[in-house]
Structure formats: C-alpha cells, structure tokens
PDB file of N, CA, C and O in Angstrom:
ATOM      1  N   MET A   1      22.666 -16.269   0.006  1.00  0.00           N
ATOM      2  CA  MET A   1      21.561 -16.721  -0.814  1.00  0.00           C
ATOM      3  C   MET A   1      21.797 -16.250  -2.247  1.00  0.00           C
ATOM      4  O   MET A   1      22.089 -15.078  -2.486  1.00  0.00           O
ATOM      5  N   THR A   2      21.669 -17.154  -3.172  1.00  0.00           N
ATOM      6  CA  THR A   2      21.850 -16.843  -4.580  1.00  0.00           C
ATOM      7  C   THR A   2      20.506 -16.920  -5.282  1.00  0.00           C
ATOM      8  O   THR A   2      19.781 -17.907  -5.158  1.00  0.00           O
ATOM      9  N   LEU A   3      20.185 -15.874  -6.015  1.00  0.00           N
ATOM     10  CA  LEU A   3      18.944 -15.874  -6.783  1.00  0.00           C
ATOM     11  C   LEU A   3      19.225 -16.363  -8.193  1.00  0.00           C
ATOM     12  O   LEU A   3      20.182 -15.936  -8.839  1.00  0.00           O
ATOM     13  N   THR A   4      18.392 -17.248  -8.647  1.00  0.00           N
ATOM     14  CA  THR A   4      18.534 -17.750 -10.005  1.00  0.00           C
ATOM     15  C   THR A   4      17.926 -16.748 -10.976  1.00  0.00           C
ATOM     16  O   THR A   4      17.097 -15.930 -10.578  1.00  0.00           O
ATOM     17  N   PRO A   5      18.321 -16.799 -12.233  1.00  0.00           N
ATOM     18  CA  PRO A   5      17.708 -15.894 -13.218  1.00  0.00           C
ATOM     19  C   PRO A   5      16.182 -16.050 -13.261  1.00  0.00           C
ATOM     20  O   PRO A   5      15.461 -15.065 -13.421  1.00  0.00           O
ATOM     21  N   ARG A   6      15.704 -17.262 -13.121  1.00  0.00           N
ATOM     22  CA  ARG A   6      14.255 -17.501 -13.143  1.00  0.00           C
ATOM     23  C   ARG A   6      13.572 -16.804 -11.961  1.00  0.00           C
ATOM     24  O   ARG A   6      12.492 -16.232 -12.114  1.00  0.00           O
ATOM     25  N   ALA A   7      14.201 -16.853 -10.788  1.00  0.00           N
ATOM     26  CA  ALA A   7      13.632 -16.195  -9.612  1.00  0.00           C
ATOM     27  C   ALA A   7      13.629 -14.682  -9.788  1.00  0.00           C
ATOM     28  O   ALA A   7      12.672 -14.011  -9.403  1.00  0.00           O
ATOM     29  N   ILE A   8      14.687 -14.152 -10.363  1.00  0.00           N
ATOM     30  CA  ILE A   8      14.773 -12.708 -10.586  1.00  0.00           C
ATOM     31  C   ILE A   8      13.699 -12.255 -11.574  1.00  0.00           C
ATOM     32  O   ILE A   8      13.024 -11.251 -11.347  1.00  0.00           O
ATOM     33  N   ILE A   9      13.546 -12.993 -12.660  1.00  0.00           N
ATOM     34  CA  ILE A   9      12.514 -12.659 -13.649  1.00  0.00           C
ATOM     35  C   ILE A   9      11.131 -12.741 -13.021  1.00  0.00           C
ATOM     36  O   ILE A   9      10.285 -11.880 -13.264  1.00  0.00           O
ATOM     37  N   GLY A  10      10.900 -13.759 -12.225  1.00  0.00           N
ATOM     38  CA  GLY A  10       9.612 -13.893 -11.543  1.00  0.00           C
ATOM     39  C   GLY A  10       9.340 -12.732 -10.608  1.00  0.00           C
ATOM     40  O   GLY A  10       8.216 -12.233 -10.548  1.00  0.00           O
ATOM     41  N   TRP A  11      10.351 -12.298  -9.880  1.00  0.00           N
ATOM     42  CA  TRP A  11      10.202 -11.167  -8.958  1.00  0.00           C
ATOM     43  C   TRP A  11       9.891  -9.886  -9.728  1.00  0.00           C
ATOM     44  O   TRP A  11       9.034  -9.102  -9.318  1.00  0.00           O
ATOM     45  N   ILE A  12      10.587  -9.676 -10.841  1.00  0.00           N
ATOM     46  CA  ILE A  12      10.355  -8.480 -11.654  1.00  0.00           C
ATOM     47  C   ILE A  12       8.939  -8.488 -12.220  1.00  0.00           C
ATOM     48  O   ILE A  12       8.246  -7.471 -12.167  1.00  0.00           O
ATOM     49  N   LEU A  13       8.506  -9.618 -12.757  1.00  0.00           N
ATOM     50  CA  LEU A  13       7.159  -9.702 -13.322  1.00  0.00           C
ATOM     51  C   LEU A  13       6.090  -9.489 -12.254  1.00  0.00           C
ATOM     52  O   LEU A  13       5.092  -8.809 -12.493  1.00  0.00           O
ATOM     53  N   ALA A  14       6.301 -10.067 -11.088  1.00  0.00           N
ATOM     54  CA  ALA A  14       5.345  -9.880  -9.994  1.00  0.00           C
ATOM     55  C   ALA A  14       5.303  -8.423  -9.563  1.00  0.00           C
ATOM     56  O   ALA A  14       4.228  -7.889  -9.291  1.00  0.00           O
ATOM     57  N   SER A  15       6.457  -7.776  -9.500  1.00  0.00           N
ATOM     58  CA  SER A  15       6.515  -6.367  -9.104  1.00  0.00           C
ATOM     59  C   SER A  15       5.777  -5.489 -10.107  1.00  0.00           C
ATOM     60  O   SER A  15       5.028  -4.595  -9.715  1.00  0.00           O
ATOM     61  N   VAL A  16       5.981  -5.737 -11.387  1.00  0.00           N
ATOM     62  CA  VAL A  16       5.300  -4.960 -12.429  1.00  0.00           C
ATOM     63  C   VAL A  16       3.793  -5.169 -12.323  1.00  0.00           C
ATOM     64  O   VAL A  16       3.024  -4.213 -12.425  1.00  0.00           O
ATOM     65  N   TRP A  17       3.373  -6.402 -12.122  1.00  0.00           N
ATOM     66  CA  TRP A  17       1.941  -6.712 -12.005  1.00  0.00           C
ATOM     67  C   TRP A  17       1.341  -6.011 -10.788  1.00  0.00           C
ATOM     68  O   TRP A  17       0.256  -5.436 -10.874  1.00  0.00           O
ATOM     69  N   LEU A  18       2.041  -6.058  -9.663  1.00  0.00           N
ATOM     70  CA  LEU A  18       1.523  -5.420  -8.450  1.00  0.00           C
ATOM     71  C   LEU A  18       1.471  -3.907  -8.597  1.00  0.00           C
ATOM     72  O   LEU A  18       0.527  -3.278  -8.119  1.00  0.00           O
ATOM     73  N   LEU A  19       2.459  -3.312  -9.244  1.00  0.00           N
ATOM     74  CA  LEU A  19       2.434  -1.871  -9.487  1.00  0.00           C
ATOM     75  C   LEU A  19       1.256  -1.487 -10.372  1.00  0.00           C
ATOM     76  O   LEU A  19       0.598  -0.474 -10.131  1.00  0.00           O
ATOM     77  N   ALA A  20       0.990  -2.290 -11.391  1.00  0.00           N
ATOM     78  CA  ALA A  20      -0.153  -2.017 -12.274  1.00  0.00           C
ATOM     79  C   ALA A  20      -1.470  -2.154 -11.517  1.00  0.00           C
ATOM     80  O   ALA A  20      -2.376  -1.339 -11.687  1.00  0.00           O
ATOM     81  N   LEU A  21      -1.572  -3.175 -10.693  1.00  0.00           N
ATOM     82  CA  LEU A  21      -2.790  -3.369  -9.908  1.00  0.00           C
ATOM     83  C   LEU A  21      -2.979  -2.241  -8.907  1.00  0.00           C
ATOM     84  O   LEU A  21      -4.100  -1.774  -8.706  1.00  0.00           O
ATOM     85  N   ASP A  22      -1.896  -1.797  -8.277  1.00  0.00           N
ATOM     86  CA  ASP A  22      -1.978  -0.689  -7.330  1.00  0.00           C
ATOM     87  C   ASP A  22      -2.384   0.595  -8.047  1.00  0.00           C
ATOM     88  O   ASP A  22      -3.202   1.353  -7.527  1.00  0.00           O
ATOM     89  N   ALA A  23      -1.834   0.849  -9.217  1.00  0.00           N
ATOM     90  CA  ALA A  23      -2.208   2.047  -9.985  1.00  0.00           C
ATOM     91  C   ALA A  23      -3.680   2.017 -10.342  1.00  0.00           C
ATOM     92  O   ALA A  23      -4.354   3.045 -10.284  1.00  0.00           O
ATOM     93  N   TRP A  24      -4.188   0.849 -10.711  1.00  0.00           N
ATOM     94  CA  TRP A  24      -5.614   0.722 -11.009  1.00  0.00           C
ATOM     95  C   TRP A  24      -6.439   1.020  -9.765  1.00  0.00           C
ATOM     96  O   TRP A  24      -7.420   1.761  -9.839  1.00  0.00           O
ATOM     97  N   ALA A  25      -6.055   0.451  -8.617  1.00  0.00           N
ATOM     98  CA  ALA A  25      -6.821   0.640  -7.379  1.00  0.00           C
ATOM     99  C   ALA A  25      -6.829   2.115  -6.966  1.00  0.00           C
ATOM    100  O   ALA A  25      -7.858   2.624  -6.521  1.00  0.00           O
ATOM    101  N   VAL A  26      -5.698   2.799  -7.109  1.00  0.00           N
ATOM    102  CA  VAL A  26      -5.610   4.215  -6.748  1.00  0.00           C
ATOM    103  C   VAL A  26      -6.537   5.048  -7.631  1.00  0.00           C
ATOM    104  O   VAL A  26      -7.067   6.066  -7.185  1.00  0.00           O
ATOM    105  N   ALA A  27      -6.734   4.629  -8.866  1.00  0.00           N
ATOM    106  CA  ALA A  27      -7.570   5.380  -9.806  1.00  0.00           C
ATOM    107  C   ALA A  27      -9.064   5.186  -9.563  1.00  0.00           C
ATOM    108  O   ALA A  27      -9.876   5.871 -10.184  1.00  0.00           O
ATOM    109  N   GLN A  28      -9.443   4.274  -8.680  1.00  0.00           N
ATOM    110  CA  GLN A  28     -10.859   4.026  -8.394  1.00  0.00           C
ATOM    111  C   GLN A  28     -11.288   4.949  -7.253  1.00  0.00           C
ATOM    112  O   GLN A  28     -10.855   4.750  -6.119  1.00  0.00           O
ATOM    113  N   PRO A  29     -12.130   5.954  -7.523  1.00  0.00           N
ATOM    114  CA  PRO A  29     -12.465   6.932  -6.491  1.00  0.00           C
ATOM    115  C   PRO A  29     -13.239   6.359  -5.303  1.00  0.00           C
ATOM    116  O   PRO A  29     -13.184   6.923  -4.210  1.00  0.00           O
ATOM    117  N   ALA A  30     -13.941   5.276  -5.493  1.00  0.00           N
ATOM    118  CA  ALA A  30     -14.742   4.716  -4.400  1.00  0.00           C
ATOM    119  C   ALA A  30     -14.071   3.516  -3.736  1.00  0.00           C
ATOM    120  O   ALA A  30     -14.704   2.808  -2.953  1.00  0.00           O
ATOM    121  N   LEU A  31     -12.797   3.285  -4.042  1.00  0.00           N
ATOM    122  CA  LEU A  31     -12.084   2.126  -3.506  1.00  0.00           C
ATOM    123  C   LEU A  31     -10.893   2.601  -2.685  1.00  0.00           C
ATOM    124  O   LEU A  31     -10.110   3.437  -3.137  1.00  0.00           O
ATOM    125  N   LEU A  32     -10.764   2.068  -1.489  1.00  0.00           N
ATOM    126  CA  LEU A  32      -9.610   2.385  -0.649  1.00  0.00           C
ATOM    127  C   LEU A  32      -8.910   1.072  -0.318  1.00  0.00           C
ATOM    128  O   LEU A  32      -9.460   0.210   0.367  1.00  0.00           O
ATOM    129  N   SER A  33      -7.698   0.941  -0.813  1.00  0.00           N
ATOM    130  CA  SER A  33      -6.917  -0.275  -0.609  1.00  0.00           C
ATOM    131  C   SER A  33      -5.799   0.042   0.373  1.00  0.00           C
ATOM    132  O   SER A  33      -4.965   0.907   0.107  1.00  0.00           O
ATOM    133  N   PHE A  34      -5.777  -0.653   1.508  1.00  0.00           N
ATOM    134  CA  PHE A  34      -4.733  -0.405   2.497  1.00  0.00           C
ATOM    135  C   PHE A  34      -4.478  -1.656   3.306  1.00  0.00           C
ATOM    136  O   PHE A  34      -5.162  -2.666   3.141  1.00  0.00           O
ATOM    137  N   GLY A  35      -3.492  -1.584   4.179  1.00  0.00           N
ATOM    138  CA  GLY A  35      -3.136  -2.729   5.012  1.00  0.00           C
ATOM    139  C   GLY A  35      -2.112  -3.607   4.327  1.00  0.00           C
ATOM    140  O   GLY A  35      -1.634  -3.299   3.235  1.00  0.00           O
ATOM    141  N   ARG A  36      -1.784  -4.701   4.982  1.00  0.00           N
ATOM    142  CA  ARG A  36      -0.735  -5.589   4.486  1.00  0.00           C
ATOM    143  C   ARG A  36      -1.054  -6.158   3.118  1.00  0.00           C
ATOM    144  O   ARG A  36      -0.186  -6.213   2.246  1.00  0.00           O
ATOM    145  N   LEU A  37      -2.279  -6.578   2.926  1.00  0.00           N
ATOM    146  CA  LEU A  37      -2.642  -7.178   1.645  1.00  0.00           C
ATOM    147  C   LEU A  37      -3.023  -6.128   0.615  1.00  0.00           C
ATOM    148  O   LEU A  37      -2.752  -6.288  -0.575  1.00  0.00           O
ATOM    149  N   GLY A  38      -3.650  -5.056   1.074  1.00  0.00           N
ATOM    150  CA  GLY A  38      -4.101  -4.026   0.151  1.00  0.00           C
ATOM    151  C   GLY A  38      -2.990  -3.236  -0.497  1.00  0.00           C
ATOM    152  O   GLY A  38      -3.156  -2.731  -1.607  1.00  0.00           O
ATOM    153  N   LEU A  39      -1.864  -3.119   0.173  1.00  0.00           N
ATOM    154  CA  LEU A  39      -0.734  -2.385  -0.387  1.00  0.00           C
ATOM    155  C   LEU A  39       0.425  -3.307  -0.751  1.00  0.00           C
ATOM    156  O   LEU A  39       1.508  -2.837  -1.101  1.00  0.00           O
ATOM    157  N   PHE A  40       0.199  -4.627  -0.671  1.00  0.00           N
ATOM    158  CA  PHE A  40       1.176  -5.623  -1.112  1.00  0.00           C
ATOM    159  C   PHE A  40       2.506  -5.487  -0.390  1.00  0.00           C
ATOM    160  O   PHE A  40       3.571  -5.535  -1.005  1.00  0.00           O
ATOM    161  N   VAL A  41       2.430  -5.317   0.920  1.00  0.00           N
ATOM    162  CA  VAL A  41       3.644  -5.171   1.724  1.00  0.00           C
ATOM    163  C   VAL A  41       3.611  -6.158   2.882  1.00  0.00           C
ATOM    164  O   VAL A  41       2.547  -6.629   3.283  1.00  0.00           O
ATOM    165  N   HIS A  42       4.761  -6.457   3.399  1.00  0.00           N
ATOM    166  CA  HIS A  42       4.880  -7.373   4.530  1.00  0.00           C
ATOM    167  C   HIS A  42       5.175  -6.575   5.789  1.00  0.00           C
ATOM    168  O   HIS A  42       6.187  -6.791   6.456  1.00  0.00           O
ATOM    169  N   ASP A  43       4.275  -5.649   6.106  1.00  0.00           N
ATOM    170  CA  ASP A  43       4.464  -4.801   7.275  1.00  0.00           C
ATOM    171  C   ASP A  43       4.079  -5.526   8.556  1.00  0.00           C
ATOM    172  O   ASP A  43       3.381  -6.540   8.545  1.00  0.00           O
ATOM    173  N   ASN A  44       4.556  -4.972   9.649  1.00  0.00           N
ATOM    174  CA  ASN A  44       4.154  -5.460  10.962  1.00  0.00           C
ATOM    175  C   ASN A  44       2.740  -4.967  11.268  1.00  0.00           C
ATOM    176  O   ASN A  44       2.211  -4.087  10.589  1.00  0.00           O
ATOM    177  N   THR A  45       2.150  -5.546  12.292  1.00  0.00           N
ATOM    178  CA  THR A  45       0.784  -5.196  12.667  1.00  0.00           C
ATOM    179  C   THR A  45       0.649  -3.714  12.978  1.00  0.00           C
ATOM    180  O   THR A  45      -0.341  -3.093  12.589  1.00  0.00           O
ATOM    181  N   HIS A  46       1.621  -3.133  13.673  1.00  0.00           N
ATOM    182  CA  HIS A  46       1.493  -1.716  14.008  1.00  0.00           C
ATOM    183  C   HIS A  46       1.528  -0.834  12.759  1.00  0.00           C
ATOM    184  O   HIS A  46       0.972   0.265  12.769  1.00  0.00           O
ATOM    185  N   HIS A  47       2.166  -1.293  11.693  1.00  0.00           N
ATOM    186  CA  HIS A  47       2.135  -0.538  10.441  1.00  0.00           C
ATOM    187  C   HIS A  47       0.742  -0.623   9.813  1.00  0.00           C
ATOM    188  O   HIS A  47       0.218   0.376   9.320  1.00  0.00           O
ATOM    189  N   ALA A  48       0.150  -1.808   9.833  1.00  0.00           N
ATOM    190  CA  ALA A  48      -1.202  -1.965   9.293  1.00  0.00           C
ATOM    191  C   ALA A  48      -2.193  -1.104  10.075  1.00  0.00           C
ATOM    192  O   ALA A  48      -3.099  -0.509   9.492  1.00  0.00           O
ATOM    193  N   LEU A  49      -2.019  -1.040  11.381  1.00  0.00           N
ATOM    194  CA  LEU A  49      -2.895  -0.188  12.194  1.00  0.00           C
ATOM    195  C   LEU A  49      -2.679   1.291  11.863  1.00  0.00           C
ATOM    196  O   LEU A  49      -3.640   2.059  11.816  1.00  0.00           O
ATOM    197  N   ALA A  50      -1.440   1.690  11.635  1.00  0.00           N
ATOM    198  CA  ALA A  50      -1.167   3.084  11.260  1.00  0.00           C
ATOM    199  C   ALA A  50      -1.857   3.426   9.941  1.00  0.00           C
ATOM    200  O   ALA A  50      -2.354   4.538   9.765  1.00  0.00           O
ATOM    201  N   MET A  51      -1.887   2.470   9.021  1.00  0.00           N
ATOM    202  CA  MET A  51      -2.580   2.688   7.751  1.00  0.00           C
ATOM    203  C   MET A  51      -4.078   2.870   7.987  1.00  0.00           C
ATOM    204  O   MET A  51      -4.705   3.742   7.385  1.00  0.00           O
ATOM    205  N   ALA A  52      -4.642   2.055   8.855  1.00  0.00           N
ATOM    206  CA  ALA A  52      -6.070   2.158   9.159  1.00  0.00           C
ATOM    207  C   ALA A  52      -6.387   3.502   9.807  1.00  0.00           C
ATOM    208  O   ALA A  52      -7.392   4.129   9.473  1.00  0.00           O
ATOM    209  N   TRP A  53      -5.540   3.946  10.725  1.00  0.00           N
ATOM    210  CA  TRP A  53      -5.764   5.240  11.380  1.00  0.00           C
ATOM    211  C   TRP A  53      -5.657   6.375  10.367  1.00  0.00           C
ATOM    212  O   TRP A  53      -6.434   7.328  10.422  1.00  0.00           O
ATOM    213  N   ALA A  54      -4.703   6.281   9.443  1.00  0.00           N
ATOM    214  CA  ALA A  54      -4.559   7.319   8.417  1.00  0.00           C
ATOM    215  C   ALA A  54      -5.788   7.344   7.504  1.00  0.00           C
ATOM    216  O   ALA A  54      -6.243   8.414   7.100  1.00  0.00           O
ATOM    217  N   ALA A  55      -6.316   6.180   7.186  1.00  0.00           N
ATOM    218  CA  ALA A  55      -7.524   6.118   6.360  1.00  0.00           C
ATOM    219  C   ALA A  55      -8.700   6.749   7.096  1.00  0.00           C
ATOM    220  O   ALA A  55      -9.476   7.501   6.507  1.00  0.00           O
ATOM    221  N   ALA A  56      -8.829   6.444   8.377  1.00  0.00           N
ATOM    222  CA  ALA A  56      -9.910   7.032   9.174  1.00  0.00           C
ATOM    223  C   ALA A  56      -9.735   8.540   9.294  1.00  0.00           C
ATOM    224  O   ALA A  56     -10.721   9.276   9.252  1.00  0.00           O
ATOM    225  N   ASP A  57      -8.507   9.012   9.441  1.00  0.00           N
ATOM    226  CA  ASP A  57      -8.242  10.447   9.537  1.00  0.00           C
ATOM    227  C   ASP A  57      -8.578  11.175   8.239  1.00  0.00           C
ATOM    228  O   ASP A  57      -8.940  12.351   8.262  1.00  0.00           O
ATOM    229  N   ALA A  58      -8.459  10.483   7.114  1.00  0.00           N
ATOM    230  CA  ALA A  58      -8.758  11.102   5.822  1.00  0.00           C
ATOM    231  C   ALA A  58     -10.262  11.189   5.559  1.00  0.00           C
ATOM    232  O   ALA A  58     -10.689  11.852   4.613  1.00  0.00           O
ATOM    233  N   LEU A  59     -11.046  10.538   6.371  1.00  0.00           N
ATOM    234  CA  LEU A  59     -12.505  10.568   6.225  1.00  0.00           C
ATOM    235  C   LEU A  59     -13.068  11.708   7.053  1.00  0.00           C
ATOM    236  O   LEU A  59     -12.927  11.729   8.275  1.00  0.00           O
ATOM    237  N   GLY A  60     -13.703  12.651   6.384  1.00  0.00           N
ATOM    238  CA  GLY A  60     -14.243  13.824   7.067  1.00  0.00           C
ATOM    239  C   GLY A  60     -15.550  13.521   7.776  1.00  0.00           C
ATOM    240  O   GLY A  60     -16.165  12.482   7.535  1.00  0.00           O
ATOM    241  N   PRO A  61     -15.978  14.427   8.653  1.00  0.00           N
ATOM    242  CA  PRO A  61     -17.226  14.220   9.403  1.00  0.00           C
ATOM    243  C   PRO A  61     -18.452  14.151   8.495  1.00  0.00           C
ATOM    244  O   PRO A  61     -19.474  13.570   8.861  1.00  0.00           O
ATOM    245  N   ASP A  62     -18.341  14.748   7.312  1.00  0.00           N
ATOM    246  CA  ASP A  62     -19.460  14.721   6.371  1.00  0.00           C
ATOM    247  C   ASP A  62     -19.405  13.504   5.444  1.00  0.00           C
ATOM    248  O   ASP A  62     -20.250  13.351   4.561  1.00  0.00           O
ATOM    249  N   GLY A  63     -18.410  12.643   5.648  1.00  0.00           N
ATOM    250  CA  GLY A  63     -18.269  11.436   4.831  1.00  0.00           C
ATOM    251  C   GLY A  63     -17.396  11.634   3.603  1.00  0.00           C
ATOM    252  O   GLY A  63     -17.131  10.683   2.867  1.00  0.00           O
ATOM    253  N   ALA A  64     -16.943  12.875   3.376  1.00  0.00           N
ATOM    254  CA  ALA A  64     -16.062  13.130   2.240  1.00  0.00           C
ATOM    255  C   ALA A  64     -14.668  12.586   2.549  1.00  0.00           C
ATOM    256  O   ALA A  64     -14.212  12.616   3.692  1.00  0.00           O
ATOM    257  N   PHE A  65     -14.013  12.096   1.521  1.00  0.00           N
ATOM    258  CA  PHE A  65     -12.685  11.517   1.702  1.00  0.00           C
ATOM    259  C   PHE A  65     -11.633  12.471   1.176  1.00  0.00           C
ATOM    260  O   PHE A  65     -11.746  12.963   0.054  1.00  0.00           O
ATOM    261  N   ASP A  66     -10.612  12.737   1.974  1.00  0.00           N
ATOM    262  CA  ASP A  66      -9.519  13.634   1.611  1.00  0.00           C
ATOM    263  C   ASP A  66      -8.450  12.818   0.879  1.00  0.00           C
ATOM    264  O   ASP A  66      -7.566  12.230   1.503  1.00  0.00           O
ATOM    265  N   HIS A  67      -8.546  12.793  -0.435  1.00  0.00           N
ATOM    266  CA  HIS A  67      -7.630  11.984  -1.242  1.00  0.00           C
ATOM    267  C   HIS A  67      -6.190  12.491  -1.148  1.00  0.00           C
ATOM    268  O   HIS A  67      -5.251  11.699  -1.226  1.00  0.00           O
ATOM    269  N   ALA A  68      -6.009  13.802  -0.983  1.00  0.00           N
ATOM    270  CA  ALA A  68      -4.657  14.347  -0.856  1.00  0.00           C
ATOM    271  C   ALA A  68      -4.003  13.869   0.439  1.00  0.00           C
ATOM    272  O   ALA A  68      -2.822  13.521   0.448  1.00  0.00           O
ATOM    273  N   ALA A  69      -4.767  13.852   1.531  1.00  0.00           N
ATOM    274  CA  ALA A  69      -4.227  13.371   2.809  1.00  0.00           C
ATOM    275  C   ALA A  69      -3.877  11.889   2.708  1.00  0.00           C
ATOM    276  O   ALA A  69      -2.857  11.447   3.239  1.00  0.00           O
ATOM    277  N   TRP A  70      -4.722  11.130   2.029  1.00  0.00           N
ATOM    278  CA  TRP A  70      -4.454   9.701   1.871  1.00  0.00           C
ATOM    279  C   TRP A  70      -3.212   9.477   1.005  1.00  0.00           C
ATOM    280  O   TRP A  70      -2.402   8.600   1.304  1.00  0.00           O
ATOM    281  N   ALA A  71      -3.056  10.261  -0.061  1.00  0.00           N
ATOM    282  CA  ALA A  71      -1.873  10.132  -0.921  1.00  0.00           C
ATOM    283  C   ALA A  71      -0.599  10.446  -0.120  1.00  0.00           C
ATOM    284  O   ALA A  71       0.419   9.772  -0.277  1.00  0.00           O
ATOM    285  N   ALA A  72      -0.663  11.463   0.727  1.00  0.00           N
ATOM    286  CA  ALA A  72       0.501  11.797   1.563  1.00  0.00           C
ATOM    287  C   ALA A  72       0.792  10.675   2.548  1.00  0.00           C
ATOM    288  O   ALA A  72       1.954  10.350   2.792  1.00  0.00           O
ATOM    289  N   ALA A  73      -0.249  10.084   3.114  1.00  0.00           N
ATOM    290  CA  ALA A  73      -0.062   8.972   4.049  1.00  0.00           C
ATOM    291  C   ALA A  73       0.561   7.775   3.337  1.00  0.00           C
ATOM    292  O   ALA A  73       1.443   7.115   3.886  1.00  0.00           O
ATOM    293  N   ARG A  74       0.107   7.493   2.117  1.00  0.00           N
ATOM    294  CA  ARG A  74       0.673   6.370   1.359  1.00  0.00           C
ATOM    295  C   ARG A  74       2.155   6.583   1.103  1.00  0.00           C
ATOM    296  O   ARG A  74       2.935   5.632   1.147  1.00  0.00           O
ATOM    297  N   GLU A  75       2.551   7.825   0.835  1.00  0.00           N
ATOM    298  CA  GLU A  75       3.979   8.103   0.643  1.00  0.00           C
ATOM    299  C   GLU A  75       4.754   7.812   1.924  1.00  0.00           C
ATOM    300  O   GLU A  75       5.867   7.289   1.875  1.00  0.00           O
ATOM    301  N   ALA A  76       4.169   8.149   3.063  1.00  0.00           N
ATOM    302  CA  ALA A  76       4.827   7.880   4.349  1.00  0.00           C
ATOM    303  C   ALA A  76       4.951   6.383   4.596  1.00  0.00           C
ATOM    304  O   ALA A  76       5.915   5.935   5.217  1.00  0.00           O
ATOM    305  N   PHE A  77       3.979   5.603   4.114  1.00  0.00           N
ATOM    306  CA  PHE A  77       4.013   4.150   4.324  1.00  0.00           C
ATOM    307  C   PHE A  77       5.223   3.522   3.642  1.00  0.00           C
ATOM    308  O   PHE A  77       5.685   2.460   4.060  1.00  0.00           O
ATOM    309  N   ALA A  78       5.732   4.155   2.615  1.00  0.00           N
ATOM    310  CA  ALA A  78       6.899   3.608   1.903  1.00  0.00           C
ATOM    311  C   ALA A  78       8.115   3.514   2.819  1.00  0.00           C
ATOM    312  O   ALA A  78       9.037   2.743   2.552  1.00  0.00           O
ATOM    313  N   GLY A  79       8.119   4.295   3.895  1.00  0.00           N
ATOM    314  CA  GLY A  79       9.222   4.258   4.826  1.00  0.00           C
ATOM    315  C   GLY A  79       9.106   3.189   5.892  1.00  0.00           C
ATOM    316  O   GLY A  79      10.005   3.044   6.720  1.00  0.00           O
ATOM    317  N   HIS A  80       8.008   2.433   5.887  1.00  0.00           N
ATOM    318  CA  HIS A  80       7.853   1.369   6.870  1.00  0.00           C
ATOM    319  C   HIS A  80       8.907   0.292   6.645  1.00  0.00           C
ATOM    320  O   HIS A  80       9.193  -0.089   5.510  1.00  0.00           O
ATOM    321  N   VAL A  81       9.472  -0.184   7.733  1.00  0.00           N
ATOM    322  CA  VAL A  81      10.482  -1.242   7.680  1.00  0.00           C
ATOM    323  C   VAL A  81       9.986  -2.381   8.573  1.00  0.00           C
ATOM    324  O   VAL A  81       9.601  -2.163   9.722  1.00  0.00           O
ATOM    325  N   VAL A  82      10.000  -3.578   8.035  1.00  0.00           N
ATOM    326  CA  VAL A  82       9.563  -4.744   8.787  1.00  0.00           C
ATOM    327  C   VAL A  82      10.503  -4.954   9.968  1.00  0.00           C
ATOM    328  O   VAL A  82      11.724  -4.928   9.814  1.00  0.00           O
ATOM    329  N   GLU A  83       9.927  -5.162  11.139  1.00  0.00           N
ATOM    330  CA  GLU A  83      10.713  -5.376  12.354  1.00  0.00           C
ATOM    331  C   GLU A  83      10.478  -6.795  12.847  1.00  0.00           C
ATOM    332  O   GLU A  83       9.348  -7.281  12.878  1.00  0.00           O
ATOM    333  N   ASP A  84      11.554  -7.443  13.228  1.00  0.00           N
ATOM    334  CA  ASP A  84      11.434  -8.815  13.758  1.00  0.00           C
ATOM    335  C   ASP A  84      11.256  -8.784  15.250  1.00  0.00           C
ATOM    336  O   ASP A  84      11.137  -9.836  15.879  1.00  0.00           O
TER     337      ASP A  84
END
C-alpha cells in the first residue's frame, strides 16, 4: 500500500486535531472520556470494557474520582493492540 502525500498530510492533521481535543478533554475535571470513540482508538471490545472497568475503579465510594489512577490507566491503554 502506498500513501500519497495528501493522505499523509491528512493523517498528520487529523492526529494533531485529535491530540488537541484529547488534551482539552483531559483538562475538564468533570468530564471523563473513554472507550473506542472517547479515546479515538480502534480497540477491540474487551479493551473498551477494560477502560470502563478502570473508570469504575477510579470512582471512590464517596463519589470522588481518583484522577491519578485514571491517568495511570490511560497510559496502560496505549499498549492495547487491535486483535483480529
């Protein structure tokens, strides 16, 4: 498969836009973005479920959200690999 310069530029621009949007979402204290669409990834269903479980685990019994635990979980999500 050969990528054209136009396709490469489009991919780069989309990546920059998604990174900016993700940075904005992370900065919103009352917003939690996760899952296939929320993190802009093409993960398998079990990866999306793992994200949901990590989000639930970061929620304390008093309703407080552990942002550090969620940040660590997001770093772990970077290692997800799509499986066919």
